[in-house]
C-alpha positions as CSV (number, residue, x, y, z in Angstrom):
1,M,139.7,-80.8,-61.2
2,K,141.7,-78.7,-63.6
3,N,140.5,-75.6,-65.4
4,P,140.6,-75.7,-69.2
5,E,143.4,-73.7,-70.7
6,C,142.0,-70.3,-71.8
7,N,145.0,-68.0,-71.5
8,D,146.3,-68.2,-75.1
9,G,144.7,-67.9,-78.5
10,L,141.1,-67.2,-79.3
11,I,138.4,-68.1,-76.8
12,K,137.3,-71.6,-77.6
13,T,133.8,-72.9,-77.4
14,V,134.6,-75.5,-74.8
15,C,136.1,-72.8,-72.6
16,M,133.1,-70.7,-72.9
17,K,130.8,-73.6,-71.9
18,Y,133.0,-74.1,-68.9
19,F,132.7,-70.5,-67.8
20,Y,129.0,-70.6,-68.2
21,K,128.5,-73.7,-66.2
22,L,130.9,-72.5,-63.6
23,F,129.6,-69.0,-63.1
24,V,125.9,-69.5,-63.7
25,C,125.0,-73.0,-62.9
26,G,127.7,-74.0,-60.4
27,G,126.5,-72.0,-57.4
28,I,129.0,-71.7,-54.6
29,L,132.3,-73.5,-55.3
30,S,134.0,-75.5,-52.7
31,A,137.5,-74.7,-51.6
32,S,138.7,-78.2,-52.4
33,I,138.1,-77.8,-56.1
34,F,140.7,-75.1,-56.3
35,S,143.2,-76.2,-53.7
36,I,145.6,-77.6,-56.3
37,S,145.6,-75.0,-59.1
38,C,144.8,-71.7,-57.6
39,K,146.9,-68.5,-57.4
40,K,147.0,-65.9,-54.7
41,Q,144.7,-62.9,-55.1
42,I,146.3,-60.1,-57.1
43,T,147.1,-57.2,-54.8
44,E,145.9,-53.9,-56.0
45,P,148.8,-51.6,-57.0
46,T,149.5,-48.3,-55.2
47,A,151.2,-45.4,-56.8
48,I,151.6,-41.6,-56.6
49,Q,149.2,-40.0,-59.0
50,P,150.9,-37.4,-61.2
51,E,149.0,-34.2,-61.8
52,I,146.6,-34.2,-64.7
53,S,147.5,-31.2,-66.8
54,S,145.1,-28.4,-67.6
55,Q,145.4,-29.3,-71.2
56,A,144.1,-32.8,-70.4
57,N,141.1,-31.3,-68.8
58,N,140.1,-29.9,-72.1
59,G,139.3,-33.4,-73.3
60,S,136.6,-33.9,-70.7
61,Q,134.1,-32.2,-73.0
62,C,134.7,-34.8,-75.8
63,K,132.4,-37.7,-76.4
64,P,133.5,-41.3,-77.3
65,A,131.9,-41.5,-80.7
66,V,133.7,-44.6,-82.1
67,F,135.4,-47.6,-80.5
68,G,137.0,-50.0,-82.9
69,A,139.5,-52.9,-83.1
70,Y,142.1,-53.6,-85.8
71,T,143.3,-57.2,-86.2
72,G,144.4,-57.0,-89.8
73,E,140.9,-55.9,-90.6
74,W,138.7,-53.2,-89.0
75,I,135.9,-54.1,-86.6
76,T,133.6,-51.4,-85.3
77,L,132.7,-52.3,-81.7
78,A,130.6,-49.2,-81.1
79,Q,129.7,-46.1,-83.1
80,K,127.3,-43.4,-81.8
81,W,125.5,-40.5,-83.2
82,Y,124.5,-37.6,-80.9
83,V,121.4,-35.3,-80.8
84,N,121.5,-32.5,-78.2
85,G,124.4,-34.1,-76.5
86,K,122.8,-37.5,-76.0
87,V,123.3,-40.8,-77.9
88,R,120.5,-41.0,-80.4
89,Y,121.7,-43.8,-82.7
90,L,124.0,-46.7,-81.9
91,K,125.8,-49.5,-83.7
92,A,127.4,-52.0,-81.3
93,K,129.0,-55.3,-81.4
94,H,130.2,-57.4,-78.5
95,A,134.0,-57.3,-78.3
96,G,134.2,-61.0,-78.1
97,Y,134.0,-61.0,-81.9
98,T,137.7,-59.8,-81.8
99,G,138.8,-62.9,-79.8
100,T,140.4,-60.6,-77.2
101,V,137.8,-60.5,-74.4
102,L,136.0,-63.1,-72.4
103,D,132.3,-63.1,-72.3
104,P,131.7,-65.3,-69.2
105,F,128.0,-65.5,-69.6
106,L,127.8,-66.1,-73.4
107,E,125.8,-62.9,-73.9
108,S,127.1,-61.8,-77.3
109,F,125.2,-59.1,-79.2
110,D,125.4,-57.6,-82.6
111,L,123.3,-54.4,-83.0
112,A,123.5,-53.4,-86.6
113,W,121.5,-50.2,-86.1
114,G,119.9,-49.1,-82.8
115,E,117.7,-46.1,-82.0
116,V,117.7,-44.6,-78.5
117,S,114.7,-42.6,-77.2
118,Y,114.1,-40.8,-74.0
119,E,110.7,-40.5,-72.3
120,G,110.8,-39.1,-68.8
121,N,112.8,-41.4,-66.6
122,Q,112.7,-44.2,-69.2
123,V,115.3,-44.8,-72.0
124,Y,114.5,-47.2,-74.8
125,L,117.0,-48.9,-77.1
126,R,115.3,-50.3,-80.1
127,D,116.9,-52.7,-82.7
128,V,115.6,-51.0,-85.8
129,V,116.8,-53.8,-88.2
130,N,114.9,-56.5,-86.4
131,N,112.0,-54.2,-85.3
132,R,112.2,-55.0,-81.6
133,L,112.9,-53.5,-78.2
134,L,116.4,-54.6,-77.1
135,M,116.5,-52.8,-73.8
136,R,114.6,-50.5,-71.5
137,V,116.3,-48.4,-68.7
138,T,114.8,-46.8,-65.7
139,L,116.6,-43.7,-64.3
140,D,116.6,-42.2,-60.9
141,D,116.2,-38.5,-60.1
142,L,120.0,-38.0,-60.7
143,G,119.8,-39.7,-64.2
144,R,121.5,-42.9,-63.0
145,P,120.2,-46.3,-64.1
146,V,118.4,-48.1,-61.3
147,A,117.0,-50.9,-63.5
148,T,117.5,-52.4,-66.9
149,Y,115.3,-54.8,-68.9
150,Y,117.3,-56.6,-71.6
151,D,115.8,-59.0,-74.2
152,N,118.0,-60.3,-76.9
153,E,116.4,-63.1,-78.9
154,A,118.4,-64.3,-81.9
155,A,115.9,-67.2,-82.3
156,A,113.2,-68.9,-80.4
157,D,115.7,-71.3,-78.9
158,N,118.5,-68.8,-78.5
159,F,117.7,-65.9,-76.2
160,V,118.9,-64.0,-73.1
161,R,116.5,-62.0,-71.0
162,D,117.9,-60.1,-68.1
163,T,116.6,-57.7,-65.4
164,T,119.3,-55.9,-63.5
165,Y,119.0,-53.6,-60.5
166,Y,121.7,-51.0,-59.6
167,Y,122.6,-49.7,-56.2
168,Y,124.8,-46.7,-55.4
169,K,126.9,-45.6,-52.5
170,A,128.6,-42.2,-52.4
171,N,127.6,-41.6,-56.0
172,R,129.4,-44.8,-57.1
173,L,127.9,-48.0,-58.3
174,D,128.2,-50.2,-55.2
175,Y,126.6,-53.4,-56.4
176,M,124.1,-54.8,-58.9
177,I,121.7,-57.8,-58.9
178,S,120.8,-59.6,-62.1
179,L,117.9,-62.0,-62.6
180,F,118.0,-63.7,-65.9
181,V,116.7,-66.5,-68.1
182,T,118.7,-68.0,-71.0
183,T,118.7,-70.9,-73.5
184,V,122.4,-70.3,-74.4
185,D,124.3,-73.6,-73.8
186,A,121.2,-75.0,-72.0
187,P,118.8,-77.7,-73.1
188,S,115.9,-75.7,-71.7
189,P,115.5,-72.2,-70.4
190,Y,117.7,-71.7,-67.4
191,H,116.8,-69.2,-64.7
192,G,119.7,-67.6,-62.7
193,Y,120.7,-65.0,-60.2
194,R,124.0,-63.1,-59.9
195,K,125.2,-60.3,-57.7
196,F,128.3,-58.2,-58.6
197,L,130.1,-56.1,-56.0
198,F,132.3,-53.2,-57.1
199,S,135.6,-51.9,-55.6
200,Y,137.6,-48.8,-56.2
201,D,141.1,-47.6,-55.5
202,T,142.1,-44.4,-53.8
203,W,142.0,-42.5,-57.0
204,G,138.4,-43.6,-57.7
205,N,139.2,-46.1,-60.5
206,V,137.0,-49.2,-60.6
207,V,139.4,-52.1,-59.8
208,K,137.2,-55.1,-59.2
209,A,133.8,-56.6,-60.0
210,E,133.2,-59.8,-58.2
211,M,130.5,-62.4,-57.6
212,P,131.4,-63.3,-54.1
213,E,133.2,-66.7,-53.7
214,S,132.7,-67.5,-57.4
215,M,134.3,-65.2,-59.9
216,R,135.9,-61.8,-60.2
217,L,137.2,-59.4,-62.8
218,N,140.3,-57.4,-61.7
219,I,141.4,-54.2,-63.4
220,Q,145.0,-52.9,-63.0
221,Y,146.1,-49.4,-64.1
222,D,149.3,-47.7,-65.2
223,Y,149.4,-44.9,-62.6
224,T,152.0,-43.0,-64.7
225,K,149.4,-42.4,-67.4
226,P,146.5,-40.2,-66.1
227,V,143.5,-39.9,-68.5
228,V,140.1,-38.2,-68.6
229,G,138.6,-40.5,-71.2
230,I,138.9,-44.1,-72.2
231,T,136.6,-46.8,-73.7
232,D,137.4,-50.2,-72.1
233,N,137.6,-53.6,-73.6
234,F,136.1,-55.9,-70.9
235,Q,132.7,-57.4,-70.5
236,L,130.5,-58.2,-67.5
237,T,127.0,-58.5,-68.9
238,S,125.5,-57.2,-72.1
239,S,123.1,-54.9,-70.1
240,V,126.1,-53.1,-68.5
241,K,128.0,-52.9,-71.8
242,L,125.1,-51.4,-73.6
243,L,124.6,-48.9,-70.7
244,Q,128.2,-47.9,-71.3
245,Y,127.7,-47.4,-75.0
246,M,124.6,-45.3,-74.4
247,E,126.6,-43.3,-71.9
248,L,124.1,-43.9,-69.1
249,I,126.8,-45.4,-66.9
250,K,130.5,-44.5,-66.9
251,W,133.1,-46.5,-65.0
252,P,135.4,-44.2,-63.1
253,M,138.8,-44.5,-64.8
254,H,141.4,-41.8,-64.3
255,H,144.4,-43.8,-65.5
256,A,145.2,-46.0,-68.5
257,I,144.3,-49.7,-68.0
258,A,147.4,-52.0,-67.9
259,R,145.8,-55.4,-67.4
260,T,142.5,-57.1,-66.8
261,N,141.9,-60.7,-65.7
262,F,139.1,-63.0,-64.7
263,E,139.6,-65.4,-61.8
264,V,137.4,-68.1,-60.3
265,G,137.7,-69.5,-56.8
266,Y,136.5,-69.6,-53.2
267,A,137.5,-67.7,-50.1
268,N,141.2,-66.6,-50.5
269,Y,141.9,-69.1,-53.3
270,Y,141.5,-67.9,-56.9
271,S,142.8,-69.1,-60.2
272,E,143.2,-67.0,-63.3
273,I,141.4,-68.2,-66.4
274,F,141.8,-65.4,-68.8
275,H,143.8,-62.1,-69.0
276,S,144.5,-59.2,-71.3
277,D,147.5,-56.8,-71.2
278,Y,147.4,-53.3,-72.6
279,N,150.2,-51.0,-73.7
280,D,151.5,-48.7,-76.4
281,Y,149.0,-46.0,-75.4
282,I,148.6,-42.9,-77.5
283,I,147.0,-40.2,-75.3
284,S,146.2,-36.7,-76.4
285,N,144.8,-34.0,-74.1
286,G,144.0,-36.7,-71.6
287,L,142.0,-38.7,-74.1
288,V,143.1,-42.3,-75.0
289,Q,143.4,-42.4,-78.8
290,S,144.5,-46.0,-79.1
291,Y,146.1,-48.8,-77.2
292,R,147.3,-52.3,-78.0
293,E,146.7,-55.8,-76.7
294,P,150.1,-57.4,-77.6
295,N,149.2,-61.1,-76.7
296,R,146.6,-61.2,-79.4
297,A,148.0,-58.5,-81.8
298,V,145.0,-56.2,-81.6
299,T,144.9,-52.4,-81.5
300,F,141.9,-50.6,-80.1
301,Y,141.0,-47.2,-81.4
302,N,138.9,-44.4,-79.7
303,G,137.3,-41.8,-82.0
304,W,136.4,-38.6,-80.0
305,D,133.7,-36.1,-80.9
306,C,134.9,-32.8,-79.5
307,G,132.2,-30.6,-81.0
308,L,133.4,-30.8,-84.6
309,S,130.9,-31.1,-87.4
310,L,131.9,-34.6,-88.3
311,S,130.4,-35.8,-91.6
312,L,129.4,-39.1,-90.0
313,N,127.4,-37.5,-87.3
314,A,125.6,-35.2,-89.8
315,A,123.7,-38.1,-91.5
316,N,122.2,-40.7,-89.2
317,K,122.1,-43.7,-91.5
318,P,123.5,-47.2,-91.0
319,G,125.6,-47.0,-94.1
320,N,127.6,-44.1,-92.7
321,G,129.4,-46.2,-90.1
322,I,133.1,-46.6,-90.0
323,S,134.1,-49.6,-92.1
324,T,137.9,-49.5,-92.5
325,L,140.9,-48.3,-90.5
326,K,141.7,-45.8,-93.3
327,Q,138.3,-44.3,-93.1
328,F,138.6,-44.0,-89.3
329,Q,142.0,-42.3,-89.6
330,E,140.7,-39.9,-92.2
331,V,137.8,-38.8,-90.0
332,Y,139.8,-38.8,-86.8
333,S,143.0,-37.4,-88.2
334,N,145.0,-37.4,-84.9
335,H,145.5,-41.1,-85.3
């Protein structure tokens, strides 16, 4: 059995269907399936970490207000408006729209205008345009997510509902368990279970998210480029991505990302099905301003709110979103 070719060009529908059936519906995969076409497991790199300058530490107070992609035209992947230091309004689009990232579970979202509210240990993300609750989050006493309830219904026959539980060890996310039902690429509602385990390197960077003996996402870093802030371009589930955008969960990343790749397999036999490389980093005060994915000619931009009175944050209206690269560069003049 051969994997469909997904390493070049835009992600194709047939490839996406393959991932869905493999990861969600396939269960535990047998070693014989992969005995012909699998690669060895990627070894995590080791390096001596250079000292992060005191100037870089100044960037730790800045907030990631805008994350966008430029492919010849501008795409706002996330834009946030803050009130009292917390995300209050959010526009977010799944990065798969750029054709540069794999969504293995077909959980795309396009939130044109979202409102975030905080009530005790509950956080609510409401889709204002469609007048519905998109996600509810339960926090523990340390302010960490312990459960999310996600309900994205594009139509009666096109929905994803997911309940995820998060478990921590030594103040890091150790694993999460997702229980979901979906009609995406399924003739009738499909109920599924998935468990992700997370691994970290000696510097505390998250380097792996894996569904044991099924699928894994590997993250490699450039250890010569220490950073204090970066917005990443990879996707596990929509619930996790929205938690990132609401800044309720933050992956530990102390270096610039060099490469990500998805693999499928069993035991010690895994085969890569998709990868992205990242280079041409522009870093200022430890903050990643932009980076490039050369295989697909996409540049990603981070816009940082460092306490300035940005005009876009002063008026919380959907029309005030970034819509062009020129507008982004005018507001965030360091690009």
